[in-house]
Structure formats: structure tokens, C-alpha cells
Legacy VTK file of the C-alpha trace (Angstrom):
# vtk DataFile Version 3.0
C-alpha trace
ASCII
DATASET POLYDATA
POINTS 268 float
-3.016 37.845 20.776
-6.488 38.603 18.622
-6.185 38.051 14.863
-9.199 38.904 12.479
-9.499 36.508 10.939
-8.089 35.983 7.222
-11.340 35.465 5.597
-12.640 38.916 7.367
-9.780 40.718 5.961
-10.757 39.860 2.473
-14.166 41.440 2.790
-13.480 44.447 5.157
-13.995 47.838 4.542
-16.839 49.856 4.676
-18.207 53.269 4.548
-17.131 55.806 7.927
-18.952 59.038 8.486
-16.599 61.879 7.068
-14.885 60.110 4.222
-16.341 60.043 0.811
-18.870 57.718 -0.265
-18.198 54.235 -1.720
-19.459 53.493 -4.769
-22.737 52.538 -5.264
-25.294 52.003 -7.451
-27.842 54.724 -7.957
-32.128 53.846 -6.946
-33.423 56.113 -9.796
-33.530 53.761 -12.673
-30.713 54.700 -14.254
-28.970 51.609 -13.921
-28.394 49.989 -17.852
-26.060 48.438 -19.973
-22.679 49.822 -20.588
-22.041 50.972 -24.120
-19.051 49.151 -26.191
-17.197 52.526 -25.369
-17.978 52.472 -21.904
-16.595 49.155 -20.888
-13.120 50.057 -23.104
-12.869 53.553 -20.973
-13.840 51.082 -17.632
-11.076 48.496 -18.696
-8.177 51.733 -19.834
-8.876 53.559 -16.456
-8.635 50.163 -13.948
-5.598 49.027 -16.527
-3.671 51.958 -16.090
-4.297 52.378 -12.623
-3.361 49.144 -11.784
0.158 49.496 -14.231
1.257 52.239 -12.096
0.324 51.414 -8.452
3.285 49.059 -8.171
5.437 52.265 -8.676
4.633 54.071 -5.480
6.856 53.785 -2.535
4.182 54.716 0.263
4.267 54.959 4.386
0.966 53.108 5.589
-0.419 52.886 8.839
-2.769 49.896 9.699
-4.895 49.593 12.638
-6.950 46.472 13.205
-10.050 46.865 16.016
-12.315 44.019 17.643
-15.884 44.066 16.851
-16.112 46.193 20.261
-14.087 48.948 18.882
-11.105 47.820 21.175
-7.825 48.694 19.226
-6.094 44.698 18.715
-3.155 45.909 16.620
-1.578 48.944 15.214
1.907 49.084 12.704
3.311 51.750 10.881
5.782 50.871 7.789
7.281 51.989 5.117
7.603 50.148 1.376
9.462 51.056 -1.366
9.405 49.021 -4.744
12.632 50.640 -5.550
14.914 48.534 -3.281
15.738 45.037 -3.352
13.287 42.966 -2.170
14.588 42.345 1.342
14.607 45.555 2.194
11.354 46.878 0.638
9.362 46.306 3.956
10.903 48.641 6.975
8.564 48.174 10.025
8.627 51.885 12.113
6.079 51.215 14.518
4.459 48.345 15.885
1.755 48.579 18.111
3.212 52.265 19.480
6.907 50.785 20.328
9.679 50.359 18.251
9.565 46.976 15.897
11.662 43.876 17.841
14.281 41.747 15.705
11.857 38.936 14.541
9.239 41.476 13.707
12.064 43.208 11.317
12.902 39.372 9.952
9.170 38.878 9.460
8.829 41.990 7.046
12.403 41.228 5.206
10.600 37.805 4.101
7.659 39.446 2.934
9.529 40.960 0.568
11.895 38.137 -0.621
8.565 36.098 -1.044
7.343 38.654 -3.644
10.756 38.354 -5.395
9.496 36.871 -8.748
13.259 34.811 -9.348
12.343 33.219 -6.295
8.911 31.328 -7.214
9.289 28.830 -4.395
9.224 31.389 -1.818
6.082 32.753 -2.796
3.063 31.815 -0.364
0.598 33.879 -3.215
-2.415 31.224 -3.514
-5.537 33.676 -3.556
-6.319 35.590 -6.638
-6.341 39.377 -6.174
-9.916 41.372 -6.628
-8.527 42.860 -10.075
-8.112 39.127 -11.339
-11.771 37.909 -10.860
-13.682 41.076 -12.049
-15.087 40.353 -15.456
-14.384 44.122 -17.209
-16.275 42.859 -20.333
-19.700 41.825 -19.020
-19.652 45.583 -16.387
-23.265 47.745 -16.790
-23.839 50.681 -15.390
-24.991 51.401 -12.167
-25.384 55.173 -12.545
-24.854 58.493 -13.952
-23.871 61.749 -13.016
-22.848 65.058 -14.231
-19.332 64.516 -13.429
-19.108 60.688 -12.483
-20.016 57.107 -14.093
-20.467 53.843 -11.099
-19.842 50.714 -12.871
-21.446 47.479 -11.680
-18.965 44.493 -12.821
-19.860 40.743 -12.086
-16.525 38.667 -10.732
-15.638 35.423 -12.135
-16.263 32.392 -11.037
-13.932 30.158 -11.676
-11.094 29.945 -9.719
-12.653 32.541 -7.331
-13.562 31.253 -3.959
-12.578 34.126 -2.299
-14.999 36.400 -3.771
-18.095 34.279 -4.611
-19.719 36.294 -7.685
-23.424 35.361 -6.439
-22.420 36.807 -3.239
-20.445 39.892 -3.937
-21.461 43.301 -5.908
-18.458 45.530 -7.156
-18.492 48.926 -8.214
-16.328 50.943 -9.683
-16.757 55.037 -9.492
-15.033 57.158 -12.117
-14.771 60.800 -12.615
-15.582 62.019 -15.719
-13.061 65.106 -15.326
-9.795 63.044 -16.201
-11.256 59.808 -16.518
-9.947 58.434 -13.415
-10.978 55.793 -10.733
-12.113 57.459 -7.633
-13.423 53.942 -5.650
-13.822 50.188 -6.299
-16.300 48.603 -3.227
-17.034 45.499 -2.660
-20.578 44.632 -1.154
-21.471 41.358 0.294
-25.186 40.653 -0.973
-25.904 37.787 1.269
-24.531 35.763 4.094
-22.097 32.394 2.906
-20.292 29.968 4.367
-16.646 29.238 3.954
-15.466 25.739 3.426
-18.392 24.487 6.356
-15.961 26.071 8.927
-16.851 29.811 8.882
-19.877 32.096 7.868
-19.242 35.208 6.883
-22.141 37.531 7.478
-21.596 41.064 6.753
-18.896 42.796 5.786
-18.155 45.631 2.643
-15.335 46.887 1.436
-14.018 50.157 -0.204
-10.607 51.493 -1.900
-10.223 54.664 -2.154
-8.273 56.159 -5.307
-6.466 59.702 -5.176
-4.337 61.594 -7.572
-0.775 62.251 -6.036
0.703 63.919 -8.770
-0.634 65.081 -11.974
1.862 63.187 -14.289
0.466 59.480 -13.434
-2.567 57.599 -12.536
-4.332 57.796 -9.352
-3.022 55.361 -6.658
-4.663 54.124 -3.791
-4.780 55.800 -0.337
-6.651 54.374 1.880
-8.764 51.365 3.012
-11.460 50.992 5.750
-13.991 48.564 6.808
-16.052 46.346 9.201
-17.263 42.651 8.705
-18.340 40.108 11.342
-18.643 35.972 10.860
-18.782 32.995 12.736
-16.464 30.474 13.378
-17.586 27.035 14.977
-20.561 28.970 15.615
-18.292 31.350 17.823
-19.358 35.483 16.193
-16.010 37.294 15.762
-15.394 40.298 13.930
-13.490 43.343 13.500
-13.031 46.403 11.713
-9.472 48.061 10.102
-8.534 51.194 8.674
-5.614 51.614 6.298
-3.999 55.025 5.431
-1.300 55.452 2.754
0.794 58.771 3.079
3.775 60.067 1.997
3.950 59.106 -1.568
6.696 58.731 -3.662
6.222 57.497 -7.577
9.631 55.424 -8.060
11.112 53.266 -10.347
10.514 49.438 -8.963
13.382 46.853 -8.267
11.595 45.026 -10.721
12.701 46.915 -13.994
16.104 46.033 -13.974
14.844 43.147 -15.764
12.671 45.316 -17.537
9.687 42.997 -15.762
6.101 44.527 -16.768
3.442 43.875 -14.740
0.684 43.576 -17.157
-2.784 42.631 -15.353
-5.177 44.147 -12.614
-3.725 41.561 -10.018
-2.315 44.762 -8.099
-5.770 45.877 -7.762
-6.205 44.341 -4.434
-6.273 45.003 -0.517
LINES 1 269
268 0 1 2 3 4 5 6 7 8 9 10 11 12 13 14 15 16 17 18 19 20 21 22 23 24 25 26 27 28 29 30 31 32 33 34 35 36 37 38 39 40 41 42 43 44 45 46 47 48 49 50 51 52 53 54 55 56 57 58 59 60 61 62 63 64 65 66 67 68 69 70 71 72 73 74 75 76 77 78 79 80 81 82 83 84 85 86 87 88 89 90 91 92 93 94 95 96 97 98 99 100 101 102 103 104 105 106 107 108 109 110 111 112 113 114 115 116 117 118 119 120 121 122 123 124 125 126 127 128 129 130 131 132 133 134 135 136 137 138 139 140 141 142 143 144 145 146 147 148 149 150 151 152 153 154 155 156 157 158 159 160 161 162 163 164 165 166 167 168 169 170 171 172 173 174 175 176 177 178 179 180 181 182 183 184 185 186 187 188 189 190 191 192 193 194 195 196 197 198 199 200 201 202 203 204 205 206 207 208 209 210 211 212 213 214 215 216 217 218 219 220 221 222 223 224 225 226 227 228 229 230 231 232 233 234 235 236 237 238 239 240 241 242 243 244 245 246 247 248 249 250 251 252 253 254 255 256 257 258 259 260 261 262 263 264 265 266 267
């Protein structure tokens, strides 16, 4: 089975015809340092969005294609954070067919590994995008009558996933309602990871939308492509991820009054 290398999936997501453009700076000289008030606004917008992301149930449709556009993997799963951990991920279709018992078990383990009461089961070792952005040093990439585009630098310490000298991060915030619309991660230059994988291209974009005006926007779409070389062999692929049937729920975590409290939920 073809698999897009894990590192590629970390930098996937680019603009696709027919969809909203990812956040990018303007070339008209409007870039400037952000004011303290703008930094505070950005931090508030990101924090509100991050705090609310774990409160959404959704159906996720994920499609992965190889570098020639051939379909390699497709899955439709239902996620509901209000259920016990082992029941939160339910595969509906895998490559157009009913999931096998082994695949159902894999999704059950995925839920169990997210249980904070079982830290030994957790396999998470990489930081989320939200954990490595340095909001305090953000600047203004562009300003229009309707939007701000913020340029957000990345922290270097503990950040092997997104080398700060190789990536640029931009966040587009709509002025009306002060809501997050898009986060884009753009690759500036190729780089080598652990002397094995050389990432040659790859941008990332996450779209957010207001599903219910009572709540902050939530992540609804991720798209992109990337290319790299592994032991001098070129590989690549693209991913298309869409979330539908969104429902605001009370997370299972909150029966213990657990609070998320960080930007780590902003990721892909």
C-alpha cells in the first residue's frame, strides 16, 4: 500500500482552483510590525478558536493521491468527542468499502491513546502547529478593508517539525466579528530531515468557518501537496480533507472538568 511519508503529511496543503486562497502577505508594501492591540486581538482570536475545536463532532472525508494524481487512499470517519475515548472514532468507509474488524480496532486504539488518564498509551511526540507559533512576535503581512493577514514566526526550541528558517506562517482574520478564516504554512526553501528525507516543496492551508454563530469558527477543510526525496528517490502526493455534519457537543473530558487551555488543538 502506498503511503505518503509522514513528513510530507506535516507540510501538505496548498491552494486548489475553486477554493478560497490561503492567507498570504500583500506585495504592496503594507507589511509592518503589529501593534500591541493587534497582537492581543490575534492571540484572543486564536485562543478562542483553539479552545472550542475539541467541542465539535464531525464526519471527516480524507483523500490521499500520489504525485501523479492517482487515488491511493480514501476514508470516511465519524469523530464525536462526547463519547468515551474508545468510541470517539468510527470508520464508515475505507477505500469505498466497509471497514474490517482490524481497521475498526485501529480506530478504537486511536481514541484510547488520546485518553489523558492513560498517558502511557499516548504516542504523541511531535508538537502541534499551535504550540510552535510565536504570537507575541507576529507582524502585519497586509491589511484590507475587511481582513488582517498576520505573519507569525515559529519558535526554534523543540521544533523539528517546522524549522523556523524554512517555513512562514500566516493567519487571516476577518475584521467583522474578528474571526479566524485561514492559517497557511508556506515552505520558503527545501530542507533535509534527519539526513534521510529532503523536503523540496509543500505548503499548508487550514480553512475555518463559523458553523453556528454562538461559537467560534472551527476547522472545515485542509488541502495540499508536497514533494520530497527519500534516499534520492522522489516521492510526493496530495491530501484533501473535509469535515461535514458538524455538531457542537460537550467533550467527554469535561466530566472531569478538564480544560484544554493551549493552542495545541490548532494542527493538521
